[in-house]
C-alpha positions in Angstrom: -99.0 23.0 4.0 -102.2 21.0 6.4 -105.8 21.9 5.7 -108.7 19.7 6.8 -110.5 18.4 4.0 -114.3 18.4 3.3 -116.2 14.7 2.5 -117.0 14.2 -1.3 -115.1 13.6 -4.0 -111.9 12.5 -3.9 -109.3 15.3 -3.1 -106.3 14.9 -5.9 -105.9 15.4 -9.9 -105.2 13.0 -12.1 -105.2 13.6 -15.9 -104.2 11.7 -18.9 -104.6 13.4 -22.5 -103.5 11.5 -26.0 -101.7 13.2 -28.9 -100.2 12.6 -31.9 -102.2 10.0 -33.2 -101.5 10.5 -36.7 -97.7 10.7 -36.4 -95.2 8.6 -38.1 -93.9 7.7 -34.5 -97.3 6.8 -33.2 -99.6 8.3 -30.7 -98.4 9.4 -27.3 -100.4 9.7 -23.9 -99.2 13.0 -21.5 -100.3 11.9 -17.9 -99.8 14.0 -15.3 -100.9 14.1 -11.4 -100.4 16.0 -8.2 -99.3 15.0 -4.8 -101.9 15.5 -2.4 -102.6 13.4 0.4 -105.8 13.7 1.6 -108.1 12.2 4.5 -109.3 14.4 7.4 -106.3 16.5 6.8 -104.3 17.4 3.4 -100.2 17.4 2.7 -98.4 18.2 -0.4 -96.3 15.7 0.3 -95.9 14.0 -3.8 -97.9 11.2 -2.9 -97.3 8.0 -5.2 -100.5 8.5 -7.7 -99.0 7.2 -10.6 -97.8 3.6 -10.6 -96.1 1.3 -13.3 -96.4 -1.9 -14.2 -94.7 -2.6 -17.1 -95.6 -0.6 -19.9 -98.9 0.3 -18.1 -99.5 3.5 -16.2 -102.5 3.6 -13.2 -103.4 6.8 -12.1 -105.6 6.6 -9.0 -107.9 9.3 -7.2 -109.0 8.0 -3.8 -107.7 6.7 -0.8 -104.3 5.1 -1.7 -104.9 2.4 0.7 -107.4 1.3 -1.7 -105.3 1.7 -4.9 -102.3 -0.4 -3.3 -105.4 -3.0 -2.6 -106.6 -3.1 -5.8 -103.0 -3.4 -7.2 -102.4 -6.5 -5.3 -104.8 -8.3 -7.7 -103.4 -7.0 -10.6 -99.5 -7.3 -10.0 -99.2 -11.2 -10.3 -101.4 -11.7 -13.1 -99.7 -12.1 -16.7 -102.2 -10.0 -18.6 -102.5 -8.8 -22.3 -103.9 -5.6 -23.5 -107.3 -7.7 -24.3 -107.1 -8.9 -21.0 -106.5 -5.4 -18.9 -109.7 -3.7 -18.8 -112.0 -7.1 -17.5 -108.8 -7.3 -14.7 -109.1 -3.8 -13.6 -112.9 -3.9 -13.5 -112.8 -7.2 -11.3 -110.4 -5.9 -9.0 -112.4 -2.8 -8.5 -115.8 -4.4 -7.9 -113.5 -6.9 -5.6 -112.3 -4.2 -3.7 -115.2 -2.2 -3.3 -116.8 -5.4 -2.0 -114.3 -5.9 0.2 -114.2 -2.5 1.9 -118.1 -2.7 2.2 -117.9 -6.1 4.0 -114.9 -4.5 6.5 -116.8 -1.5 7.6 -120.2 -3.2 8.5 -119.3 -7.3 8.4 -116.3 -7.4 10.3 -117.8 -7.6 13.6 -119.7 -10.6 12.5 -116.5 -12.3 11.2 -118.3 -12.5 7.5 -117.2 -12.0 4.0 -119.9 -10.2 1.3 -120.3 -13.3 -0.2 -121.1 -15.0 3.1 -123.3 -12.1 4.1 -125.3 -12.2 0.6 -125.5 -16.0 0.8 -126.4 -17.2 4.6 -127.0 -13.2 5.9 -131.0 -13.8 6.0 -130.5 -16.9 8.1 -128.1 -15.7 10.4 -129.9 -12.4 11.2 -133.5 -12.5 10.0 -135.5 -10.7 7.6 -135.8 -7.5 9.5 -132.1 -7.0 10.5 -130.7 -8.4 6.9 -132.7 -5.8 4.9 -131.5 -3.1 7.4 -128.1 -4.1 6.8 -128.7 -4.4 3.3 -130.0 -0.8 3.3 -127.2 0.7 5.0 -124.6 -0.9 3.0 -126.1 0.4 -0.5 -126.5 4.0 1.1 -122.6 3.5 2.1 -121.3 2.8 -1.1 -121.7 6.1 -2.4 -118.7 6.7 -0.1 -116.7 4.8 -2.2 -115.1 7.5 -4.4 -112.1 5.4 -5.9 -111.3 6.2 -9.7 -108.7 4.9 -11.6 -107.2 6.0 -15.5 -105.1 3.2 -17.1 -103.1 4.1 -20.4 -100.8 0.9 -22.1 -100.7 -0.6 -25.4 -101.4 -3.3 -27.4 -99.1 -5.8 -28.7 -99.6 -5.6 -32.2 -97.7 -3.5 -34.8 -100.7 -0.8 -34.7 -99.3 2.3 -33.1 -102.3 4.3 -33.5 -104.2 4.3 -30.7 -103.4 3.4 -27.1 -105.6 1.4 -24.5 -106.7 4.2 -22.4 -109.9 4.0 -20.3 -111.1 4.5 -16.7 -113.0 3.0 -13.9 -115.2 4.2 -11.1 -118.0 3.1 -8.9 -120.3 4.3 -12.1 -118.6 1.5 -14.2 -115.8 1.4 -16.9 -115.2 4.2 -19.5 -113.2 4.0 -22.5 -111.6 7.4 -23.5 -109.3 6.2 -26.5 -111.9 8.3 -28.9 -112.7 11.1 -26.5 -108.6 11.7 -26.3 -108.4 12.8 -22.8 -109.7 12.2 -19.1 -109.5 13.4 -15.6 -110.4 12.0 -12.4 -110.5 13.6 -8.6 -111.8 17.0 -7.1 -109.8 19.0 -10.4 -110.7 17.2 -12.5 -113.9 19.3 -13.9 -111.6 22.6 -14.4 -108.7 20.5 -15.9 -110.8 19.1 -18.5 -112.6 22.2 -19.0 -109.1 23.9 -19.9 -108.2 21.6 -22.1 -111.6 21.9 -23.7 -110.8 25.7 -24.1 -107.6 25.4 -25.2 -109.3 23.2 -28.4 -107.1 20.0 -27.7 -107.9 16.8 -30.0 -105.8 13.2 -30.1 -103.9 14.7 -33.4 -102.3 17.4 -31.5 -98.5 17.8 -31.2 -96.5 16.5 -28.7 -95.3 20.1 -27.8 -98.8 21.6 -27.7 -100.1 18.8 -25.6 -97.3 19.0 -23.2 -98.2 22.8 -22.3 -102.0 22.1 -22.3 -102.1 19.6 -19.9 -99.3 21.5 -17.6 -101.6 24.3 -17.9 -104.7 22.3 -16.6 -103.1 21.2 -13.9 -101.8 24.3 -12.7 -105.2 25.9 -13.6 -107.0 23.2 -11.5 -104.7 23.9 -8.4 -107.4 26.4 -7.5 -110.0 23.1 -6.3 -109.8 22.1 -2.8 -107.5 19.3 -2.4 -105.2 19.3 -5.8 -101.9 20.1 -4.6 -98.9 21.7 -6.4 -96.8 19.5 -6.8 -96.6 18.1 -10.2 -95.4 14.9 -11.8 -95.9 14.5 -15.6 -95.1 11.5 -17.9 -95.4 10.8 -21.5 -96.2 7.3 -22.2 -95.5 5.9 -25.9 -95.7 2.3 -27.7 -92.4 0.4 -26.3 -89.7 0.6 -29.5 -86.3 -1.0 -29.6 -84.8 1.7 -28.1 -86.7 1.4 -25.0 -85.0 -1.6 -23.8 -85.5 -1.0 -20.1 -87.3 0.8 -17.9 -90.7 2.3 -19.0 -92.2 2.7 -22.8 -92.0 6.4 -22.1 -90.3 9.5 -20.1 -90.9 11.9 -17.2 -90.8 15.6 -17.7 -88.0 16.3 -15.4 -88.9 18.8 -12.4 -86.8 22.2 -13.1 -89.1 21.4 -16.9 -92.2 21.4 -14.9 -90.9 25.0 -12.9 -90.4 25.9 -16.8 -93.8 25.6 -17.9 -95.6 26.9 -15.0 -93.3 30.1 -15.3 -94.6 30.3 -18.9 -98.1 29.8 -17.6 -98.0 32.3 -15.2 -96.8 35.0 -17.4 -98.4 34.4 -20.3 -100.8 31.3 -20.5 -102.9 32.5 -17.2 -106.3 33.6 -17.6 -106.4 37.6 -16.6 -108.4 40.4 -17.5 -106.7 41.9 -20.6 -104.7 45.4 -20.0 -105.9 46.8 -23.6 -109.3 46.0 -22.7 -109.5 48.4 -19.6 -110.7 51.4 -20.8 -113.9 49.6 -22.3 -114.5 48.0 -18.7 -113.7 51.8 -16.9 -116.1 52.8 -19.5 -119.1 50.4 -19.1 -118.6 50.4 -15.1 -118.8 54.4 -15.2 -121.8 54.7 -17.7 -123.3 52.5 -14.5 -123.4 55.0 -12.3 -125.3 57.2 -14.6 -123.1 60.3 -13.9 -122.8 60.1 -10.3 -119.5 59.9 -10.4 -117.0 56.7 -9.3 -114.4 56.8 -6.8 -111.0 55.0 -8.3 -108.9 53.1 -6.2 -105.3 53.1 -6.4 -105.5 49.7 -8.3 -107.9 51.3 -10.5 -105.5 54.1 -11.9 -102.6 51.3 -11.7 -104.6 49.4 -14.4 -105.4 52.8 -16.1 -101.8 53.7 -16.2 -101.1 50.4 -17.7 -103.8 50.5 -20.4 -102.5 53.9 -21.2 -98.9 52.5 -21.6 -100.2 49.3 -23.7 -102.0 51.8 -26.2 -98.8 53.9 -26.2 -96.7 50.9 -27.1 -99.3 49.8 -29.9 -99.3 53.4 -31.5 -95.4 53.5 -31.6 -95.3 50.0 -33.6 -97.9 51.1 -36.0 -95.9 54.4 -36.4 
């Protein structure tokens, strides 16, 4: 489906949650992204928002062109777990500066470092100050965000390298255990919080919790229904090729969605309908309340639920 997209936060969802920190097999991180490609219009077309570099997982919210250009700086570098945060931070800053320079200085054939060094001499004080203010104000439109998950080279399995970067700076998520970016992030993280997710949760619990958070976030503008889920863990001798982790297969994601829709999706409980109806009726102060067919169906469902409960108790 296609629809227009308003300006604001990146129209997407990327979510990662750590689990099994105390497990003998070591911690895992469950990662999920949607497939919505958004610019002036959006389409749910399985856009590649989860990228891999060795055993490192990169998830991006924003324009994928910026993500790809950022990765161009990272791919050629042989880095360690100690280097990765500085590398991502520097690559992000470089791409943001280049983005601003291309928007305002390209017509003058100037790079950002040339503008900072010689701009006052080239443009004069007034024009230089005007361009500087414009660039600073426009920087708020650079809404790119990245989450990075990986593993150190030591023997410890306890904790992954788990951090994020956006225009507000670098943030570690190794202790709070989960992170989200994009327009659906607030709903997704609120869902994880409501479900009581902790970094010591089992993998089974976390797979469902992350899936439920993704499905819940689909109510947000620009979050697609296409779902890609990957579970990352520290490389072992059994992980001889490919990534140190594995994908949850599409049919399994469909099954997770089915469970969520039938049993986990928030809904008004049928068993409480008689109470809700009594409160609503009392609000009318005895003046009477006209019930629609929907109301009558709910009343009938509530009565059947009470009847089934009574039979079980007998």
